[in-house]
N, C-alpha and C positions, 0 to 999 in steps of 0.2 A: 286769131285775136279774140279775146274774151274779157268779160268783166268778172271779178271774183265775188261780187255780191249777188249774183243771180240766184244762188241757193236760198237767199232770204226773200225772194219774190218782191223786191222793192221796185218802185218806179223811179225813173230819172227825169228831170232832176228831183232831188229830195234829200232828206237828212241822210248822212252817211251812216252805214252800219258796220263798216270794216276798214281797218288800216292793215295793209300787207307790207311785210318786210322781207327782202331777199338779201342775205348775207353771202358775199362771194367767198367761198372756201378756196377757189382757184381764180386765176385771172379771167375776167369776162371781156371778150373782144367780139367784134362783129363776126370775125372769122370762126370763132369757136361757139357761136350761137348765143351770145349775150341776150338777156331779156330785152325785148323790144317794147317800147312804151309809146303811146300817142298822147303827147302833152295836151292838156286842155279837154280831153275827151270826157272827163268827169262832169263837165258842164252840159253835155249833150243829152237830148231827150231819147226816149226808147226807139224813136223812128230813125234816128241817125246811126247808121252802121259804120264800122271802121273800113278804111281803105289801106291796103298794104303800103302804099307809098307815103302814108302819114306817119308810119312807125319809125322811131329812132332807137338804135341800139344803146343800151345803158352799159357802156364800157366802164369797167372799174377794176382796180387792183384787188388781190386777195385781202380779205379783212375789211373791205368797204361794204357799205350797205345801201340798198335802194329802197326807198319808202314810197308807197303810192296808196291812194284811196281805192277802196273796193270798186268804185264806179269807173275807174280808169281802164280803158282798153289797153291790153298788153298781151304778150305771148313770147314764147321762146323763139329765138332765131335758129336758122339751120346751121348745124356744126359741120363746116367743110374743112376743118383743120386736121381731123383724124386723132385729135387729142381730147380727153374728157374735159368737160366744164362742170364744176361741182358747186352747188350753192345750197344754203339752208333757207327754207321759206317758213315764215311765221305769220299767222293770221291773228289779228286782234279784233274780236267782234264785240258788239254790244252785249253786256252781261245777260240780257233777257232773251237772247236768241239761242236756239238749239244749235249745238255744234254739228259740223258736217260728219266727223268721225267719232264714233262712240267709244272713247278710250276706257270708259267704265267696264265695258265688256271685253276689251282687248288685253287688258293688263289685270291679272288675278290680284285680288285684294291682298293676299299675303305678300305679293311682290311690292305692291304700292306701299304697304306698311313699312317696308324696309327702306323706302326712299326718304331723303330729308324733307322736312315739312314744307320748305319753299317749293320743291318739286311736286309734292302732293297738291299744293294749292294751284300750281300752274296746270296740273292735270284736271282741275275742276272740283276737287274735294274741298270746297269752301263755299259757304253761303254768300250770296251777293245781295246787298241791301236793295230794296227793303225786305223782300221775302222770296228771292229766287234761288234755286238750287238746294233747297232744304231736303233733308231725308227724315221722314216721320216727324216733321215740324222742328227739326234740330239741325245744327250745322253738321255737314257730313264729315268734318274732321273728327267729330265724336265717334263716328262709326269706325274710323281707323284706329283711334286710341283705345276704344273699348274692346276691340278684337271681335266685334259682332259681324255678321254677314257672311 
């Protein structure tokens, strides 16, 4: 069991820095390892740790989504079914926080330039008001359009 906001070194309780979304691509059951969540744990301070018996499996049909705050304790359950469980996880962090994975280095610029603009923006090639995420004092979308870099 863990909290997703620990990468941001925040203390609990306090302002939230992340919302996490898990979309079930296949059925999530207790037997196939559905994400387990401890309801209300987002209100706990840093001294209060999770207990396994407090976790509840988030069972859901394929196409459903589970949303939780980054300060909520959660974790994958054990898959005892022998069948895969597949989900897509999305993290939405405050715009002024550094991302955990540096997609700027993992996807070559010429590949990013071939993506639709909405995908480029999702990857972070967009300035965030008031002045976050700039490239040489400009919106990074200009870098993609101008073919520089």
